[in-house]
All heavy atoms as a GROMACS GRO file, in nm:
protein
  630
    1MET      N    1   5.706   2.610   2.856
    1MET     CA    2   5.848   2.596   2.834
    1MET      C    3   5.900   2.722   2.764
    1MET      O    4   5.824   2.792   2.699
    1MET     CB    5   5.877   2.471   2.752
    1MET     CG    6   5.839   2.342   2.824
    1MET     SD    7   5.878   2.193   2.732
    1MET     CE    8   5.740   2.183   2.623
    2ASN      N    9   6.030   2.742   2.770
    2ASN     CA   10   6.084   2.861   2.708
    2ASN      C   11   6.199   2.821   2.613
    2ASN      O   12   6.232   2.703   2.599
    2ASN     CB   13   6.131   2.961   2.811
    2ASN     CG   14   6.238   2.905   2.903
    2ASN    OD1   15   6.313   2.817   2.865
    2ASN    ND2   16   6.246   2.959   3.023
    3ALA      N   17   6.259   2.920   2.552
    3ALA     CA   18   6.365   2.896   2.453
    3ALA      C   19   6.486   2.825   2.518
    3ALA      O   20   6.548   2.741   2.450
    3ALA     CB   21   6.407   3.028   2.388
    4GLU      N   22   6.514   2.856   2.640
    4GLU     CA   23   6.626   2.791   2.706
    4GLU      C   24   6.600   2.642   2.730
    4GLU      O   25   6.691   2.560   2.714
    4GLU     CB   26   6.657   2.861   2.840
    4GLU     CG   27   6.785   2.812   2.906
    4GLU     CD   28   6.907   2.827   2.817
    4GLU    OE1   29   6.920   2.931   2.748
    4GLU    OE2   30   6.990   2.733   2.817
    5THR      N   31   6.476   2.608   2.758
    5THR     CA   32   6.437   2.465   2.770
    5THR      C   33   6.460   2.395   2.638
    5THR      O   34   6.518   2.285   2.635
    5THR     CB   35   6.291   2.456   2.812
    5THR    OG1   36   6.269   2.524   2.935
    5THR    CG2   37   6.247   2.312   2.826
    6LEU      N   38   6.418   2.458   2.527
    6LEU     CA   39   6.437   2.398   2.396
    6LEU      C   40   6.587   2.383   2.368
    6LEU      O   41   6.630   2.274   2.320
    6LEU     CB   42   6.370   2.482   2.288
    6LEU     CG   43   6.389   2.434   2.144
    6LEU    CD1   44   6.338   2.291   2.124
    6LEU    CD2   45   6.324   2.530   2.048
    7ARG      N   46   6.666   2.484   2.396
    7ARG     CA   47   6.809   2.477   2.371
    7ARG      C   48   6.872   2.361   2.450
    7ARG      O   49   6.949   2.283   2.395
    7ARG     CB   50   6.874   2.609   2.413
    7ARG     CG   51   7.024   2.614   2.383
    7ARG     CD   52   7.084   2.750   2.417
    7ARG     NE   53   7.033   2.849   2.323
    7ARG     CZ   54   6.958   2.954   2.359
    7ARG    NH1   55   6.923   2.974   2.485
    7ARG    NH2   56   6.916   3.040   2.270
    8SER      N   57   6.833   2.345   2.573
    8SER     CA   58   6.886   2.236   2.655
    8SER      C   59   6.848   2.099   2.601
    8SER      O   60   6.929   2.006   2.594
    8SER     CB   61   6.835   2.247   2.798
    8SER     OG   62   6.884   2.363   2.861
    9GLN      N   63   6.720   2.089   2.560
    9GLN     CA   64   6.676   1.963   2.503
    9GLN      C   65   6.752   1.928   2.373
    9GLN      O   66   6.790   1.814   2.352
    9GLN     CB   67   6.525   1.967   2.474
    9GLN     CG   68   6.440   1.960   2.596
    9GLN     CD   69   6.294   1.972   2.566
    9GLN    OE1   70   6.252   2.042   2.472
    9GLN    NE2   71   6.212   1.899   2.640
   10LEU      N   72   6.772   2.029   2.289
   10LEU     CA   73   6.843   2.005   2.165
   10LEU      C   74   6.990   1.965   2.189
   10LEU      O   75   7.040   1.877   2.121
   10LEU     CB   76   6.836   2.129   2.075
   10LEU     CG   77   6.700   2.157   2.014
   10LEU    CD1   78   6.701   2.294   1.948
   10LEU    CD2   79   6.659   2.049   1.917
   11GLN      N   80   7.051   2.026   2.287
   11GLN     CA   81   7.191   1.987   2.322
   11GLN      C   82   7.194   1.842   2.372
   11GLN      O   83   7.286   1.768   2.341
   11GLN     CB   84   7.249   2.085   2.422
   11GLN     CG   85   7.280   2.218   2.361
   11GLN     CD   86   7.323   2.323   2.464
   11GLN    OE1   87   7.301   2.307   2.584
   11GLN    NE2   88   7.386   2.430   2.416
   12ARG      N   89   7.094   1.807   2.452
   12ARG     CA   90   7.090   1.674   2.513
   12ARG      C   91   7.073   1.567   2.405
   12ARG      O   92   7.136   1.458   2.416
   12ARG     CB   93   6.974   1.666   2.612
   12ARG     CG   94   6.958   1.528   2.678
   12ARG     CD   95   6.843   1.528   2.778
   12ARG     NE   96   6.717   1.573   2.726
   12ARG     CZ   97   6.635   1.498   2.650
   12ARG    NH1   98   6.666   1.376   2.619
   12ARG    NH2   99   6.519   1.549   2.610
   13ILE      N  100   6.995   1.594   2.302
   13ILE     CA  101   6.967   1.490   2.202
   13ILE      C  102   7.051   1.502   2.077
   13ILE      O  103   7.039   1.421   1.985
   13ILE     CB  104   6.816   1.488   2.164
   13ILE    CG1  105   6.773   1.622   2.101
   13ILE    CG2  106   6.731   1.453   2.283
   13ILE    CD1  107   6.628   1.625   2.053
   14ASP      N  108   7.140   1.599   2.073
   14ASP     CA  109   7.225   1.620   1.956
   14ASP      C  110   7.301   1.491   1.922
   14ASP      O  111   7.361   1.429   2.008
   14ASP     CB  112   7.324   1.733   1.982
   14ASP     CG  113   7.407   1.767   1.862
   14ASP    OD1  114   7.353   1.757   1.748
   14ASP    OD2  115   7.524   1.806   1.878
   15GLY      N  116   7.294   1.453   1.795
   15GLY     CA  117   7.365   1.336   1.749
   15GLY      C  118   7.290   1.205   1.768
   15GLY      O  119   7.336   1.101   1.720
   16ARG      N  120   7.179   1.209   1.836
   16ARG     CA  121   7.100   1.085   1.855
   16ARG      C  122   7.012   1.064   1.732
   16ARG      O  123   7.002   1.148   1.645
   16ARG     CB  124   7.018   1.096   1.984
   16ARG     CG  125   7.112   1.100   2.106
   16ARG     CD  126   7.040   1.116   2.235
   16ARG     NE  127   6.945   1.009   2.259
   16ARG     CZ  128   6.849   1.016   2.352
   16ARG    NH1  129   6.841   1.120   2.429
   16ARG    NH2  130   6.767   0.916   2.368
   17GLY      N  131   6.944   0.952   1.727
   17GLY     CA  132   6.858   0.917   1.615
   17GLY      C  133   6.730   0.999   1.610
   17GLY      O  134   6.694   1.071   1.705
   18TYR      N  135   6.658   0.983   1.501
   18TYR     CA  136   6.535   1.054   1.478
   18TYR      C  137   6.435   1.044   1.596
   18TYR      O  138   6.375   1.142   1.634
   18TYR     CB  139   6.465   1.004   1.351
   18TYR     CG  140   6.514   1.070   1.223
   18TYR    CD1  141   6.624   1.019   1.154
   18TYR    CD2  142   6.450   1.184   1.174
   18TYR    CE1  143   6.666   1.078   1.037
   18TYR    CE2  144   6.492   1.242   1.056
   18TYR     CZ  145   6.600   1.190   0.990
   18TYR     OH  146   6.642   1.250   0.872
   19PRO      N  147   6.416   0.922   1.650
   19PRO     CA  148   6.313   0.913   1.759
   19PRO      C  149   6.339   1.004   1.877
   19PRO      O  150   6.246   1.051   1.939
   19PRO     CB  151   6.320   0.767   1.798
   19PRO     CG  152   6.370   0.696   1.676
   19PRO     CD  153   6.467   0.792   1.613
   20ALA      N  154   6.464   1.033   1.908
   20ALA     CA  155   6.496   1.123   2.020
   20ALA      C  156   6.440   1.262   2.003
   20ALA      O  157   6.405   1.331   2.099
   20ALA     CB  158   6.648   1.126   2.042
   21TYR      N  159   6.429   1.306   1.879
   21TYR     CA  160   6.382   1.443   1.852
   21TYR      C  161   6.235   1.462   1.880
   21TYR      O  162   6.188   1.575   1.892
   21TYR     CB  163   6.419   1.482   1.710
   21TYR     CG  164   6.566   1.517   1.700
   21TYR    CD1  165   6.660   1.418   1.678
   21TYR    CD2  166   6.611   1.646   1.717
   21TYR    CE1  167   6.797   1.447   1.674
   21TYR    CE2  168   6.746   1.676   1.714
   21TYR     CZ  169   6.837   1.576   1.692
   21TYR     OH  170   6.971   1.607   1.688
   22LYS      N  171   6.161   1.355   1.899
   22LYS     CA  172   6.020   1.367   1.936
   22LYS      C  173   6.006   1.434   2.073
   22LYS      O  174   5.902   1.488   2.103
   22LYS     CB  175   5.952   1.231   1.931
   22LYS     CG  176   5.936   1.180   1.788
   22LYS     CD  177   5.850   1.058   1.784
   22LYS     CE  178   5.838   1.009   1.642
   22LYS     NZ  179   5.739   1.078   1.563
   23ASP      N  180   6.110   1.432   2.150
   23ASP     CA  181   6.106   1.494   2.283
   23ASP      C  182   6.088   1.647   2.275
   23ASP      O  183   6.050   1.706   2.377
   23ASP     CB  184   6.236   1.468   2.360
   23ASP     CG  185   6.252   1.322   2.400
   23ASP    OD1  186   6.153   1.246   2.389
   23ASP    OD2  187   6.363   1.285   2.447
   24ILE      N  188   6.113   1.707   2.162
   24ILE     CA  189   6.104   1.852   2.157
   24ILE      C  190   5.966   1.902   2.118
   24ILE      O  191   5.941   2.025   2.109
   24ILE     CB  192   6.210   1.914   2.062
   24ILE    CG1  193   6.187   1.871   1.916
   24ILE    CG2  194   6.350   1.881   2.107
   24ILE    CD1  195   6.272   1.944   1.815
   25ARG      N  196   5.870   1.809   2.093
   25ARG     CA  197   5.736   1.856   2.062
   25ARG      C  198   5.683   1.942   2.175
   25ARG      O  199   5.707   1.916   2.292
   25ARG     CB  200   5.641   1.736   2.042
   25ARG     CG  201   5.655   1.670   1.909
   25ARG     CD  202   5.557   1.559   1.894
   25ARG     NE  203   5.590   1.455   1.993
   25ARG     CZ  204   5.546   1.332   1.990
   25ARG    NH1  205   5.465   1.294   1.894
   25ARG    NH2  206   5.580   1.244   2.080
   26GLY      N  207   5.608   2.047   2.136
   26GLY     CA  208   5.548   2.132   2.237
   26GLY      C  209   5.550   2.280   2.200
   26GLY      O  210   5.583   2.315   2.086
   27ARG      N  211   5.520   2.363   2.299
   27ARG     CA  212   5.513   2.508   2.279
   27ARG      C  213   5.623   2.573   2.360
   27ARG      O  214   5.644   2.541   2.475
   27ARG     CB  215   5.377   2.558   2.328
   27ARG     CG  216   5.363   2.707   2.315
   27ARG     CD  217   5.226   2.750   2.371
   27ARG     NE  218   5.220   2.893   2.391
   27ARG     CZ  219   5.252   2.953   2.506
   27ARG    NH1  220   5.288   2.882   2.610
   27ARG    NH2  221   5.248   3.084   2.517
   28TYR      N  222   5.696   2.663   2.294
   28TYR     CA  223   5.806   2.732   2.358
   28TYR      C  224   5.786   2.884   2.349
   28TYR      O  225   5.770   2.935   2.238
   28TYR     CB  226   5.940   2.693   2.291
   28TYR     CG  227   5.968   2.546   2.302
   28TYR    CD1  228   5.923   2.456   2.208
   28TYR    CD2  229   6.035   2.495   2.413
   28TYR    CE1  230   5.946   2.320   2.219
   28TYR    CE2  231   6.058   2.358   2.425
   28TYR     CZ  232   6.012   2.272   2.327
   28TYR     OH  233   6.035   2.137   2.339
   29ALA      N  234   5.785   2.948   2.464
   29ALA     CA  235   5.773   3.093   2.466
   29ALA      C  236   5.912   3.152   2.446
   29ALA      O  237   5.999   3.136   2.530
   29ALA     CB  238   5.713   3.138   2.600
   30CYS      N  239   5.929   3.219   2.336
   30CYS     CA  240   6.056   3.282   2.303
   30CYS      C  241   6.041   3.436   2.316
   30CYS      O  242   5.935   3.482   2.355
   30CYS     CB  243   6.097   3.245   2.159
   30CYS     SG  244   6.117   3.068   2.138
   31ASP      N  245   6.144   3.506   2.289
   31ASP     CA  246   6.140   3.655   2.304
   31ASP      C  247   6.054   3.716   2.193
   31ASP      O  248   6.098   3.731   2.081
   31ASP     CB  249   6.282   3.710   2.298
   31ASP     CG  250   6.286   3.856   2.327
   31ASP    OD1  251   6.199   3.909   2.397
   31ASP    OD2  252   6.381   3.922   2.279
   32GLY      N  253   5.930   3.744   2.227
   32GLY     CA  254   5.842   3.812   2.133
   32GLY      C  255   5.756   3.719   2.046
   32GLY      O  256   5.684   3.770   1.960
   33PHE      N  257   5.771   3.592   2.058
   33PHE     CA  258   5.691   3.499   1.977
   33PHE      C  259   5.686   3.362   2.046
   33PHE      O  260   5.764   3.335   2.139
   33PHE     CB  261   5.748   3.484   1.836
   33PHE     CG  262   5.881   3.420   1.829
   33PHE    CD1  263   5.893   3.282   1.809
   33PHE    CD2  264   6.000   3.493   1.845
   33PHE    CE1  265   6.018   3.222   1.803
   33PHE    CE2  266   6.124   3.433   1.838
   33PHE     CZ  267   6.133   3.297   1.820
   34ASP      N  268   5.594   3.279   1.999
   34ASP     CA  269   5.584   3.141   2.050
   34ASP      C  270   5.621   3.050   1.934
   34ASP      O  271   5.581   3.071   1.821
   34ASP     CB  272   5.442   3.106   2.092
   34ASP     CG  273   5.404   3.172   2.223
   34ASP    OD1  274   5.494   3.217   2.298
   34ASP    OD2  275   5.283   3.179   2.253
   35LEU      N  276   5.701   2.948   1.964
   35LEU     CA  277   5.737   2.843   1.869
   35LEU      C  278   5.660   2.721   1.908
   35LEU      O  279   5.667   2.675   2.018
   35LEU     CB  280   5.888   2.815   1.870
   35LEU     CG  281   5.933   2.698   1.788
   35LEU    CD1  282   5.908   2.723   1.637
   35LEU    CD2  283   6.080   2.670   1.813
   36LEU      N  284   5.581   2.668   1.813
   36LEU     CA  285   5.502   2.547   1.840
   36LEU      C  286   5.556   2.435   1.749
   36LEU      O  287   5.553   2.450   1.625
   36LEU     CB  288   5.355   2.570   1.812
   36LEU     CG  289   5.293   2.675   1.904
   36LEU    CD1  290   5.288   2.812   1.836
   36LEU    CD2  291   5.157   2.633   1.947
   37ILE      N  292   5.602   2.329   1.807
   37ILE     CA  293   5.650   2.215   1.732
   37ILE      C  294   5.541   2.107   1.742
   37ILE      O  295   5.522   2.045   1.844
   37ILE     CB  296   5.787   2.165   1.787
   37ILE    CG1  297   5.888   2.278   1.784
   37ILE    CG2  298   5.833   2.043   1.707
   37ILE    CD1  299   6.022   2.245   1.847
   38ASP      N  300   5.468   2.095   1.634
   38ASP     CA  301   5.350   2.007   1.632
   38ASP      C  302   5.382   1.865   1.600
   38ASP      O  303   5.319   1.772   1.653
   38ASP     CB  304   5.248   2.058   1.528
   38ASP     CG  305   5.200   2.200   1.561
   38ASP    OD1  306   5.177   2.229   1.675
   38ASP    OD2  307   5.184   2.278   1.464
   39HIS      N  308   5.474   1.841   1.511
   39HIS     CA  309   5.508   1.705   1.468
   39HIS      C  310   5.655   1.702   1.437
   39HIS      O  311   5.710   1.792   1.374
   39HIS     CB  312   5.428   1.668   1.345
   39HIS     CG  313   5.473   1.540   1.279
   39HIS    ND1  314   5.441   1.417   1.330
   39HIS    CD2  315   5.546   1.520   1.168
   39HIS    CE1  316   5.496   1.323   1.252
   39HIS    NE2  317   5.559   1.384   1.154
   40VAL      N  318   5.723   1.594   1.484
   40VAL     CA  319   5.865   1.578   1.453
   40VAL      C  320   5.880   1.454   1.368
   40VAL      O  321   5.828   1.349   1.401
   40VAL     CB  322   5.945   1.567   1.584
   40VAL    CG1  323   6.092   1.543   1.555
   40VAL    CG2  324   5.929   1.692   1.669
   41GLN      N  325   5.952   1.469   1.259
   41GLN     CA  326   5.976   1.360   1.165
   41GLN      C  327   6.036   1.241   1.240
   41GLN      O  328   6.135   1.252   1.310
   41GLN     CB  329   6.070   1.410   1.057
   41GLN     CG  330   6.094   1.312   0.946
   41GLN     CD  331   6.179   1.376   0.836
   41GLN    OE1  332   6.219   1.489   0.844
   41GLN    NE2  333   6.206   1.300   0.732
   42GLY      N  334   5.975   1.123   1.226
   42GLY     CA  335   6.018   1.005   1.302
   42GLY      C  336   6.129   0.928   1.236
   42GLY      O  337   6.202   0.855   1.304
   43ASP      N  338   6.148   0.944   1.108
   43ASP     CA  339   6.259   0.880   1.039
   43ASP      C  340   6.277   0.951   0.905
   43ASP      O  341   6.198   1.033   0.866
   43ASP     CB  342   6.233   0.731   1.019
   43ASP     CG  343   6.114   0.698   0.931
   43ASP    OD1  344   6.116   0.732   0.811
   43ASP    OD2  345   6.018   0.635   0.979
   44PRO      N  346   6.386   0.920   0.831
   44PRO     CA  347   6.414   0.992   0.708
   44PRO      C  348   6.304   0.985   0.601
   44PRO      O  349   6.296   1.067   0.512
   44PRO     CB  350   6.542   0.931   0.654
   44PRO     CG  351   6.600   0.847   0.764
   44PRO     CD  352   6.489   0.819   0.860
   45PHE      N  353   6.220   0.882   0.610
   45PHE     CA  354   6.118   0.861   0.510
   45PHE      C  355   5.979   0.901   0.553
   45PHE      O  356   5.881   0.892   0.483
   45PHE     CB  357   6.118   0.713   0.464
   45PHE     CG  358   6.255   0.670   0.417
   45PHE    CD1  359   6.336   0.592   0.497
   45PHE    CD2  360   6.303   0.712   0.296
   45PHE    CE1  361   6.461   0.556   0.457
   45PHE    CE2  362   6.431   0.675   0.253
   45PHE     CZ  363   6.510   0.595   0.334
   46ALA      N  364   5.966   0.946   0.678
   46ALA     CA  365   5.838   0.985   0.736
   46ALA      C  366   5.796   1.123   0.689
   46ALA      O  367   5.874   1.195   0.629
   46ALA     CB  368   5.845   0.981   0.887
   47ALA      N  369   5.674   1.158   0.722
   47ALA     CA  370   5.623   1.294   0.694
   47ALA      C  371   5.716   1.397   0.758
   47ALA      O  372   5.766   1.374   0.869
   47ALA     CB  373   5.480   1.311   0.745
   48PRO      N  374   5.737   1.511   0.693
   48PRO     CA  375   5.828   1.611   0.750
   48PRO      C  376   5.776   1.672   0.879
   48PRO      O  377   5.655   1.664   0.912
   48PRO     CB  378   5.836   1.717   0.640
   48PRO     CG  379   5.716   1.697   0.555
   48PRO     CD  380   5.680   1.552   0.565
   49SER      N  381   5.866   1.729   0.954
   49SER     CA  382   5.831   1.797   1.079
   49SER      C  383   5.742   1.916   1.047
   49SER      O  384   5.749   1.974   0.939
   49SER     CB  385   5.957   1.845   1.150
   49SER     OG  386   6.037   1.737   1.184
   50ARG      N  387   5.652   1.953   1.143
   50ARG     CA  388   5.562   2.068   1.127
   50ARG      C  389   5.584   2.160   1.247
   50ARG      O  390   5.571   2.119   1.361
   50ARG     CB  391   5.416   2.024   1.121
   50ARG     CG  392   5.376   1.961   0.991
   50ARG     CD  393   5.225   1.940   0.985
   50ARG     NE  394   5.169   1.879   1.102
   50ARG     CZ  395   5.155   1.751   1.125
   50ARG    NH1  396   5.199   1.664   1.036
   50ARG    NH2  397   5.100   1.706   1.236
   51LEU      N  398   5.616   2.286   1.215
   51LEU     CA  399   5.636   2.386   1.319
   51LEU      C  400   5.552   2.507   1.283
   51LEU      O  401   5.523   2.535   1.167
   51LEU     CB  402   5.782   2.430   1.324
   51LEU     CG  403   5.880   2.324   1.367
   51LEU    CD1  404   5.933   2.246   1.249
   51LEU    CD2  405   5.996   2.391   1.439
   52ARG      N  406   5.515   2.583   1.387
   52ARG     CA  407   5.442   2.710   1.367
   52ARG      C  408   5.510   2.815   1.454
   52ARG      O  409   5.568   2.784   1.556
   52ARG     CB  410   5.299   2.699   1.411
   52ARG     CG  411   5.214   2.605   1.330
   52ARG     CD  412   5.071   2.596   1.379
   52ARG     NE  413   5.069   2.518   1.504
   52ARG     CZ  414   4.978   2.531   1.599
   52ARG    NH1  415   4.885   2.623   1.588
   52ARG    NH2  416   4.979   2.452   1.704
   53VAL      N  417   5.497   2.938   1.412
   53VAL     CA  418   5.542   3.053   1.491
   53VAL      C  419   5.422   3.144   1.509
   53VAL      O  420   5.355   3.178   1.411
   53VAL     CB  421   5.658   3.130   1.420
   53VAL    CG1  422   5.691   3.257   1.496
   53VAL    CG2  423   5.779   3.039   1.405
   54ARG      N  424   5.394   3.181   1.633
   54ARG     CA  425   5.286   3.275   1.662
   54ARG      C  426   5.345   3.404   1.714
   54ARG      O  427   5.422   3.403   1.812
   54ARG     CB  428   5.191   3.219   1.768
   54ARG     CG  429   5.103   3.112   1.715
   54ARG     CD  430   4.997   3.077   1.817
   54ARG     NE  431   4.908   2.973   1.765
   54ARG     CZ  432   4.827   2.903   1.837
   54ARG    NH1  433   4.820   2.922   1.966
   54ARG    NH2  434   4.753   2.810   1.783
   55VAL      N  435   5.309   3.513   1.645
   55VAL     CA  436   5.359   3.643   1.682
   55VAL      C  437   5.239   3.729   1.718
   55VAL      O  438   5.142   3.734   1.641
   55VAL     CB  439   5.433   3.709   1.564
   55VAL    CG1  440   5.483   3.847   1.598
   55VAL    CG2  441   5.548   3.620   1.519
   56PRO      N  442   5.241   3.797   1.834
   56PRO     CA  443   5.127   3.884   1.868
   56PRO      C  444   5.106   3.989   1.757
   56PRO      O  445   5.202   4.039   1.698
   56PRO     CB  446   5.170   3.952   1.998
   56PRO     CG  447   5.274   3.862   2.056
   56PRO     CD  448   5.342   3.798   1.938
   57LEU      N  449   4.981   4.017   1.726
   57LEU     CA  450   4.945   4.108   1.618
   57LEU      C  451   5.014   4.242   1.636
   57LEU      O  452   5.066   4.299   1.539
   57LEU     CB  453   4.793   4.126   1.611
   57LEU     CG  454   4.739   4.195   1.490
   57LEU    CD1  455   4.783   4.124   1.362
   57LEU    CD2  456   4.588   4.200   1.494
   58ALA      N  457   5.020   4.294   1.755
   58ALA     CA  458   5.082   4.426   1.779
   58ALA      C  459   5.231   4.421   1.743
   58ALA      O  460   5.286   4.515   1.688
   58ALA     CB  461   5.065   4.469   1.921
   59ARG      N  462   5.295   4.312   1.776
   59ARG     CA  463   5.438   4.300   1.745
   59ARG      C  464   5.464   4.278   1.596
   59ARG      O  465   5.565   4.323   1.540
   59ARG     CB  466   5.501   4.186   1.824
   59ARG     CG  467   5.650   4.171   1.804
   59ARG     CD  468   5.709   4.079   1.905
   59ARG     NE  469   5.849   4.053   1.884
   59ARG     CZ  470   5.945   4.121   1.941
   59ARG    NH1  471   5.917   4.217   2.026
   59ARG    NH2  472   6.071   4.093   1.915
   60ALA      N  473   5.371   4.208   1.529
   60ALA     CA  474   5.386   4.182   1.385
   60ALA      C  475   5.380   4.312   1.305
   60ALA      O  476   5.440   4.322   1.202
   60ALA     CB  477   5.280   4.084   1.337
   61ALA      N  478   5.302   4.408   1.356
   61ALA     CA  479   5.292   4.541   1.296
   61ALA      C  480   5.246   4.538   1.150
   61ALA      O  481   5.302   4.606   1.066
   61ALA     CB  482   5.424   4.619   1.313
   62PHE      N  483   5.145   4.457   1.121
   62PHE     CA  484   5.092   4.455   0.987
   62PHE      C  485   5.015   4.584   0.964
   62PHE      O  486   4.955   4.640   1.056
   62PHE     CB  487   4.994   4.337   0.969
   62PHE     CG  488   5.063   4.203   0.973
   62PHE    CD1  489   5.025   4.112   1.071
   62PHE    CD2  490   5.161   4.169   0.882
   62PHE    CE1  491   5.087   3.988   1.074
   62PHE    CE2  492   5.222   4.046   0.886
   62PHE     CZ  493   5.185   3.956   0.985
   63PRO      N  494   5.016   4.637   0.842
   63PRO     CA  495   4.940   4.759   0.814
   63PRO      C  496   4.790   4.735   0.831
   63PRO      O  497   4.740   4.623   0.806
   63PRO     CB  498   4.974   4.792   0.670
   63PRO     CG  499   5.027   4.667   0.611
   63PRO     CD  500   5.082   4.584   0.724
   64ASP      N  501   4.716   4.836   0.875
   64ASP     CA  502   4.572   4.825   0.899
   64ASP      C  503   4.496   4.773   0.777
   64ASP      O  504   4.405   4.694   0.790
   64ASP     CB  505   4.516   4.958   0.943
   64ASP     CG  506   4.561   4.996   1.083
   64ASP    OD1  507   4.601   4.906   1.159
   64ASP    OD2  508   4.557   5.117   1.115
   65HIS      N  509   4.535   4.815   0.657
   65HIS     CA  510   4.459   4.776   0.537
   65HIS      C  511   4.472   4.624   0.512
   65HIS      O  512   4.386   4.567   0.445
   65HIS     CB  513   4.507   4.856   0.414
   65HIS     CG  514   4.644   4.824   0.368
   65HIS    ND1  515   4.754   4.890   0.417
   65HIS    CD2  516   4.690   4.732   0.282
   65HIS    CE1  517   4.862   4.842   0.361
   65HIS    NE2  518   4.826   4.744   0.279
   66ALA      N  519   4.572   4.560   0.567
   66ALA     CA  520   4.588   4.412   0.548
   66ALA      C  521   4.496   4.334   0.638
   66ALA      O  522   4.476   4.215   0.618
   66ALA     CB  523   4.734   4.371   0.576
   67LEU      N  524   4.435   4.402   0.737
   67LEU     CA  525   4.347   4.334   0.830
   67LEU      C  526   4.200   4.347   0.798
   67LEU      O  527   4.114   4.297   0.870
   67LEU     CB  528   4.371   4.386   0.973
   67LEU     CG  529   4.514   4.368   1.024
   67LEU    CD1  530   4.534   4.441   1.154
   67LEU    CD2  531   4.552   4.225   1.036
   68ILE      N  532   4.170   4.412   0.687
   68ILE     CA  533   4.031   4.430   0.641
   68ILE      C  534   3.975   4.292   0.605
   68ILE      O  535   4.040   4.218   0.531
   68ILE     CB  536   4.024   4.525   0.519
   68ILE    CG1  537   4.074   4.665   0.561
   68ILE    CG2  538   3.884   4.531   0.464
   68ILE    CD1  539   4.094   4.758   0.442
   69PRO      N  540   3.857   4.257   0.661
   69PRO     CA  541   3.799   4.127   0.625
   69PRO      C  542   3.785   4.110   0.476
   69PRO      O  543   3.765   4.203   0.399
   69PRO     CB  544   3.662   4.132   0.693
   69PRO     CG  545   3.679   4.228   0.804
   69PRO     CD  546   3.773   4.333   0.754
   70GLY      N  547   3.795   3.984   0.435
   70GLY     CA  548   3.781   3.953   0.293
   70GLY      C  549   3.913   3.900   0.238
   70GLY      O  550   3.990   3.835   0.307
   71VAL      N  551   3.937   3.932   0.112
   71VAL     CA  552   4.051   3.878   0.041
   71VAL      C  553   4.182   3.919   0.105
   71VAL      O  554   4.274   3.839   0.118
   71VAL     CB  555   4.046   3.923  -0.108
   71VAL    CG1  556   4.169   3.879  -0.180
   71VAL    CG2  557   3.922   3.869  -0.175
   72ARG      N  558   4.194   4.043   0.147
   72ARG     CA  559   4.320   4.087   0.203
   72ARG      C  560   4.355   4.012   0.332
   72ARG      O  561   4.468   3.972   0.353
   72ARG     CB  562   4.317   4.238   0.230
   72ARG     CG  563   4.323   4.320   0.106
   72ARG     CD  564   4.324   4.467   0.139
   72ARG     NE  565   4.329   4.545   0.016
   72ARG     CZ  566   4.333   4.676   0.014
   72ARG    NH1  567   4.330   4.743   0.125
   72ARG    NH2  568   4.341   4.740  -0.099
   73ARG      N  569   4.255   3.996   0.416
   73ARG     CA  570   4.278   3.927   0.542
   73ARG      C  571   4.315   3.779   0.517
   73ARG      O  572   4.404   3.723   0.581
   73ARG     CB  573   4.156   3.935   0.631
   73ARG     CG  574   4.184   3.890   0.774
   73ARG     CD  575   4.067   3.918   0.862
   73ARG     NE  576   4.105   3.897   1.000
   73ARG     CZ  577   4.054   3.958   1.104
   73ARG    NH1  578   3.958   4.045   1.083
   73ARG    NH2  579   4.094   3.932   1.222
   74ALA      N  580   4.248   3.714   0.421
   74ALA     CA  581   4.282   3.577   0.386
   74ALA      C  582   4.424   3.569   0.333
   74ALA      O  583   4.501   3.476   0.366
   74ALA     CB  584   4.184   3.524   0.284
   75ALA      N  585   4.462   3.662   0.251
   75ALA     CA  586   4.597   3.665   0.194
   75ALA      C  587   4.701   3.684   0.305
   75ALA      O  588   4.807   3.620   0.305
   75ALA     CB  589   4.610   3.774   0.090
   76LEU      N  590   4.672   3.769   0.402
   76LEU     CA  591   4.762   3.790   0.514
   76LEU      C  592   4.780   3.663   0.594
   76LEU      O  593   4.893   3.627   0.632
   76LEU     CB  594   4.710   3.904   0.605
   76LEU     CG  595   4.794   3.936   0.726
   76LEU    CD1  596   4.929   3.987   0.683
   76LEU    CD2  597   4.726   4.039   0.815
   77ARG      N  598   4.674   3.589   0.620
   77ARG     CA  599   4.685   3.463   0.695
   77ARG      C  600   4.773   3.365   0.620
   77ARG      O  601   4.849   3.289   0.680
   77ARG     CB  602   4.547   3.403   0.718
   77ARG     CG  603   4.472   3.467   0.831
   77ARG     CD  604   4.352   3.380   0.870
   77ARG     NE  605   4.266   3.344   0.756
   77ARG     CZ  606   4.156   3.408   0.722
   77ARG    NH1  607   4.113   3.510   0.791
   77ARG    NH2  608   4.085   3.366   0.619
   78ASP      N  609   4.760   3.359   0.491
   78ASP     CA  610   4.838   3.266   0.407
   78ASP      C  611   4.982   3.308   0.397
   78ASP      O  612   5.072   3.224   0.384
   78ASP     CB  613   4.778   3.251   0.270
   78ASP     CG  614   4.646   3.179   0.272
   78ASP    OD1  615   4.615   3.112   0.370
   78ASP    OD2  616   4.573   3.190   0.171
   79TRP      N  617   5.009   3.436   0.406
   79TRP     CA  618   5.142   3.489   0.393
   79TRP      C  619   5.220   3.451   0.513
   79TRP      O  620   5.325   3.406   0.521
   79TRP     CB  621   5.138   3.640   0.375
   79TRP     CG  622   5.272   3.702   0.354
   79TRP    CD1  623   5.371   3.661   0.272
   79TRP    CD2  624   5.321   3.818   0.421
   79TRP    NE1  625   5.479   3.743   0.281
   79TRP    CE2  626   5.450   3.842   0.373
   79TRP    CE3  627   5.269   3.902   0.517
   79TRP    CZ2  628   5.529   3.950   0.416
   79TRP    CZ3  629   5.348   4.012   0.559
   79TRP    CH2  630   5.474   4.033   0.509
   0.00000   0.00000   0.00000
């Protein structure tokens, strides 16, 4: 799926209840990154939604010293 698919789905479910938003779970290829919607909050008291963004390493342009194995690489993953 792509960003336009997500946009269409969001417009379709706009204003509906929490359960309708579960329809947007999935992976969306956007311009230069992927958006992954892993979990959508089912109601106001449920666990929060979980999303991830994946950016290709070349596009992220992290400095080489940040990719050195060990503490720096772990810090970069957490950042």
